[in-house]
C-alpha positions, -999 to 999 in steps of 0.1 A, spaced: -611 -136 -512 -635 -111 -512 -632 -79 -492 -652 -50 -482 -644 -19 -462 -673 -4 -434 -667 31 -432 -687 45 -403 -679 85 -411 -666 101 -376 -680 76 -355 -647 80 -334 -649 108 -310 -633 121 -271 -644 108 -236 -675 130 -229 -683 142 -191 -719 137 -195 -711 95 -206 -690 92 -175 -659 104 -192 -665 76 -219 -669 78 -260 -701 73 -279 -686 41 -291 -678 25 -252 -713 36 -246 -737 25 -277 -748 -9 -276 -729 -25 -306 -726 -64 -300 -719 -74 -335 -691 -48 -342 -675 -63 -310 -682 -99 -321 -660 -83 -352 -633 -71 -329 -630 -103 -310 -625 -126 -346 -601 -101 -360 -574 -79 -356 -574 -41 -341 -550 -10 -347 -548 28 -352 -547 44 -384 -534 78 -390 -554 91 -417 -545 127 -418 -509 132 -426 -487 164 -414 -496 197 -429 -531 187 -440 -566 197 -423 -587 164 -410 -615 165 -439 -634 138 -451 -617 141 -488 -581 134 -471 -594 108 -450 -609 88 -474 -579 92 -496 -558 80 -471 -578 50 -459 -579 38 -498 -537 40 -494 -538 73 -515 -506 95 -513 -526 126 -505 -500 152 -513 -496 134 -548 -534 129 -556 -555 155 -537 -568 183 -560 -599 198 -542 -630 185 -526 -650 197 -555 -631 178 -586 -638 147 -565 -675 156 -563 -677 163 -600 -667 131 -610 -696 114 -585 -722 140 -605 -710 127 -638 -695 164 -646 -659 167 -664 -635 187 -653 -620 205 -685 -581 220 -687 -583 255 -675 -610 251 -649 -612 250 -611 -637 226 -591 -649 240 -559 -674 223 -532 -701 251 -527 -724 246 -497 -758 264 -492 -755 274 -459 -769 293 -429 -759 328 -417 -778 345 -385 -768 378 -369 -737 378 -393 -723 343 -377 -725 311 -396 -753 291 -379 -747 258 -395 -729 243 -426 -758 227 -437 -789 251 -438 -805 233 -418 -801 199 -442 -821 217 -466 -839 193 -489 -828 183 -526 -859 199 -545 -857 230 -522 -816 233 -529 -824 224 -568 -845 260 -569 -824 275 -552 -791 265 -572 -811 271 -608 -819 307 -592 -783 317 -587 -774 301 -621 -798 327 -637 -783 355 -612 -748 349 -608 -735 324 -639 -717 337 -664 -686 327 -689 -667 318 -659 -687 308 -633 -715 281 -632 -732 260 -603 -742 225 -606 -769 210 -578 -759 179 -561 -777 167 -524 -790 184 -499 -765 214 -490 -737 202 -507 -732 214 -547 -704 224 -570 -695 257 -585 -669 256 -616 -647 282 -621 -631 289 -653 -594 305 -652 -595 306 -616 -563 307 -593 -565 273 -568 -540 293 -545 -566 301 -521 -574 299 -483 -608 285 -474 -622 276 -441 -646 250 -445 -681 259 -431 -685 228 -408 -653 244 -389 -667 273 -384 -700 272 -366 -706 306 -343 -682 323 -359 -687 358 -379 -689 351 -418 -664 382 -424 -636 367 -402 -632 338 -428 -638 348 -462 -615 334 -487 -579 344 -489 -555 345 -518 -526 322 -506 -503 340 -534 -504 373 -551 -516 356 -581 -547 343 -565 -559 378 -551 -584 383 -580 -600 349 -580 -604 353 -540 -618 388 -545 -644 375 -572 -653 348 -550 -658 368 -523 -685 391 -539 -704 360 -552 -707 350 -516 -719 388 -509 -743 387 -538 -759 357 -529 -771 368 -496 -784 397 -512 -801 371 -537 -813 343 -511 -826 364 -485 -858 368 -495 -859 336 -523 -899 322 -518 -881 290 -507 -863 308 -479 -894 326 -466 -917 294 -466 -884 279 -445 -884 307 -423 -920 309 -416 -919 271 -408 -892 278 -382 -865 262 -408 -831 277 -412 -830 297 -444 -802 287 -472 -793 322 -473 -759 320 -484 -735 303 -507 -700 288 -492 -677 277 -519 -645 259 -506 -616 233 -513 -606 242 -550 -588 217 -569 -583 211 -609 -586 175 -623 -566 147 -600 -548 118 -615 -551 89 -594 -541 48 -601 -573 28 -602 -571 6 -571 -574 -27 -595 -536 -15 -604 -525 -10 -568 -541 -41 -552 -551 -77 -558 -585 -72 -570 -604 -72 -605 -632 -50 -598 -649 -28 -571 -679 -6 -561 -686 26 -539 -716 27 -523 -726 65 -502 -753 92 -499 -721 117 -505 -710 130 -538 -675 133 -526 -670 97 -515 -689 90 -550 -664 110 -567 -633 92 -550 -644 60 -556 -649 72 -597 -611 83 -599 -603 49 -582 -617 28 -603 -651 15 -586 -684 14 -600 -707 41 -581 -741 26 -573 -769 41 -563 -796 34 -531 -829 51 -530 -835 63 -497 -796 73 -492 -794 106 -474 -762 107 -453 -786 114 -424 -797 92 -395 -827 82 -417 -810 70 -446 -819 35 -465 -797 11 -440 -808 -17 -453 -811 -5 -489 -771 0 -484 -766 -30 -472 -782 -51 -498 -767 -29 -524 -733 -39 -509 -739 -77 -505 -750 -74 -541 -722 -58 -555 -697 -81 -531 -710 -111 -551 -704 -96 -581 -671 -78 -575 -639 -81 -555 -642 -53 -536 -669 -26 -519 -666 5 -499 -697 11 -480 -697 44 -467 -723 57 -439 -723 93 -431 -750 96 -405 -724 96 -372 -705 124 -388 -735 147 -393 -744 137 -355 -711 147 -343 -713 182 -365 -747 189 -345 -728 179 -313 -760 157 -307 -744 131 -286 -774 107 -279 -781 113 -316 -744 98 -323 -750 68 -303 -780 58 -320 -762 62 -356 -738 40 -343 -764 13 -327 -778 15 -362 -747 12 -381 -739 -23 -358 -776 -34 -357 -783 -28 -398 -750 -27 -416 -724 -47 -395 -749 -78 -387 -763 -89 -418 -734 -85 -433 -715 -102 -407 -742 -128 -409 -747 -132 -449 -710 -132 -460 -702 -160 -431 -728 -184 -453 -707 -179 -483 -685 -205 -501 -658 -178 -507 -645 -160 -478 -647 -121 -474 -624 -100 -454 -644 -73 -433 -629 -39 -423 -643 -15 -399 -634 20 -393 -642 59 -393 -620 80 -417 -616 105 -390 -629 117 -353 -661 141 -352 -662 149 -315 -695 161 -305 -677 186 -276 -662 202 -308 -686 197 -338 -656 192 -361 -631 166 -376 -598 161 -358 -566 147 -371 -565 120 -342 -557 83 -355 -590 63 -357 -595 27 -345 -598 -3 -371 -607 -39 -373 -597 -61 -401 -615 -98 -396 -597 -123 -421 -616 -156 -420 -595 -183 -404 -567 -160 -391 -558 -160 -355 -573 -128 -335 -563 -108 -309 -592 -115 -289 -599 -77 -278 -637 -83 -266 -647 -49 -276 -644 -18 -301 -635 17 -293 -612 40 -296 -590 31 -264 -594 -10 -273 -578 -8 -304 -545 7 -292 -537 -26 -276 -545 -44 -312 -519 -62 -330 -516 -37 -356 -499 -9 -333 -503 24 -358 -505 24 -392 -500 51 -417 -499 60 -452 -510 27 -475 -501 1 -444 -537 -2 -439 -548 -11 -476 -516 -36 -478 -525 -49 -444 -562 -57 -456 -548 -74 -489 -521 -96 -474 
């Protein structure tokens, strides 16, 4: 048996008045996902344990069956693994966004989805002007970058920038969670303020503003941690090998620590214009050689963060037509059966433009297994599924049962 999880990041939502109090999943034209639902078994999965914020790092670790309280060491250290950056003893890693601040408020978490090339130039500039023996920046993809901090204290209260659109930046600066972390928090806040001075009139931002684009005029470090200790999935479940496919460093980093081979796909952006066909073909190729594939599609989450209902519906339909359909059709021809699971990691409601902790709907389709005979996939139909509400590692155990 082969196994693939198709992770539609943030596809779950809430009823929206303009859609007749239906969710984007209920309104979207998704015949292939609905067919998968009719052939499989449905349920809800609680991906955010009590006491944790509903971030993708927490949710994806939960989907893969890890005990978050035991293994989570911040988003930065996970993304470092994807980037091939070693976290040594005494070092702290943090996710570091390039964001746009306008009139003192966080306008968006992505600096208008700045390009890789522009971002790399800005990160190099910050290293020239802000880095020292304790602090160094590493370029990632678009607005998502990494900050390494030597001898830092991770006991910090940080606000993810995607949770604070429209919020005055000075109200959500980094705070120490313990007295011992005050020096680290103060230094990081100084870096934020200094970055704003440096970036405001950088040529990249002057050009972006002239073109009517949002400038990347501040860094925003968050989610600190040290190097995590995670058992590979091959030691936890009946598989010998696996791969992870994603445009997002965080997801690739989780995959690396989980013992999965990260597979790069040219043109994978994490947005609605990502290379769907390339990711699908990469997943199918990997599944021929490996037992398990974790295929992550980010686009719907970004649409949710933008509050763009029409775009979210479009990205869900792209997931249906350009990912689920060819994977179902191709694997149906194989001699070896393939179990297909589909779910989001968390909801990203367009109304609030950020994640929530609500349980997410999932499908597990196993060939030659009696189905629930539920004809549609959405947040409400899944409540009627035979799996009920799962928590912890119950989803992964059900997948491999």
